[in-house]
C-alpha positions in Angstrom: 31.7 81.7 72.6 32.9 79.4 69.6 30.6 76.3 68.4 33.1 74.3 70.3 32.2 75.5 73.7 29.2 75.3 75.7 28.5 76.7 79.2 26.8 74.0 81.1 25.6 74.5 84.8 27.9 72.2 86.5 30.6 69.9 86.2 31.4 67.2 88.3 33.9 67.5 90.8 33.5 71.3 90.1 36.5 71.2 87.2 36.0 74.5 84.8 36.1 72.4 81.4 35.3 68.7 80.3 35.3 67.3 76.6 31.8 65.9 75.7 30.3 64.3 72.5 27.2 66.1 71.3 25.5 65.3 68.5 28.3 63.1 67.3 30.7 66.2 67.5 33.2 66.9 70.5 32.3 70.1 72.4 34.1 71.5 75.4 32.0 72.1 78.4 32.8 75.3 80.6 31.2 74.9 84.5 29.1 78.2 84.5 29.3 77.5 88.7 33.0 77.9 88.8 34.6 81.4 89.8 36.8 81.5 86.9 34.0 81.4 84.4 31.6 84.0 86.5 34.8 86.2 87.2 36.9 86.5 84.0 34.8 84.5 81.1 31.3 86.2 81.7 33.3 89.6 82.6 34.7 89.6 79.1 31.6 88.4 77.0 31.9 91.9 75.0 35.4 91.4 74.2 35.2 88.7 71.5 39.1 88.3 71.1 39.2 87.6 74.5 36.8 84.9 74.9 37.8 83.8 71.6 41.3 82.7 72.8 39.6 81.8 76.5 37.8 79.1 74.3 41.0 77.9 71.9 43.0 77.7 75.2 40.4 75.4 76.6 39.5 73.4 73.3 43.2 73.1 73.4 43.7 71.5 76.9 40.5 69.0 76.4 41.7 68.3 73.0 44.9 67.2 74.3 43.8 65.2 77.1 41.1 63.3 74.6 43.6 62.5 72.1 45.9 60.8 74.7 45.7 56.9 74.9 48.2 56.0 77.6 46.6 54.5 80.6 48.7 56.8 83.2 48.7 59.5 80.9 44.9 59.6 81.2 44.9 59.9 85.0 47.5 62.4 85.4 45.7 64.3 82.9 42.4 64.1 85.0 44.4 65.3 87.8 46.0 68.3 86.0 42.5 69.4 84.8 41.3 68.9 88.7 44.0 71.2 90.0 44.1 73.6 87.0 40.4 74.1 87.9 41.0 74.4 91.9 44.0 76.8 90.9 42.0 78.9 88.9 39.3 78.7 91.9 41.8 80.1 94.4 43.3 82.7 92.0 40.3 84.7 91.2 39.1 84.7 94.7 40.3 88.5 94.7 38.8 89.5 91.9 
């Protein structure tokens, strides 16, 4: 796990990730209660390359959303995060 990602017990609306400011720096919080975290992220904890890749992917998604300043797009990014989180939950059901 990188210093830019931090697992948290819960994220509002069941999202897998969200950007937060902690100690004056941006970090991506990862929802430990999300099925993707439980079934994929944790299952790869001993694979540093896989975790680094997942962290980079989540960071990229979060920072792209964070850097958006157009109000209509900001709403679409929030909806995108919700839909991705929902879809990932469904996809990992069979794991």
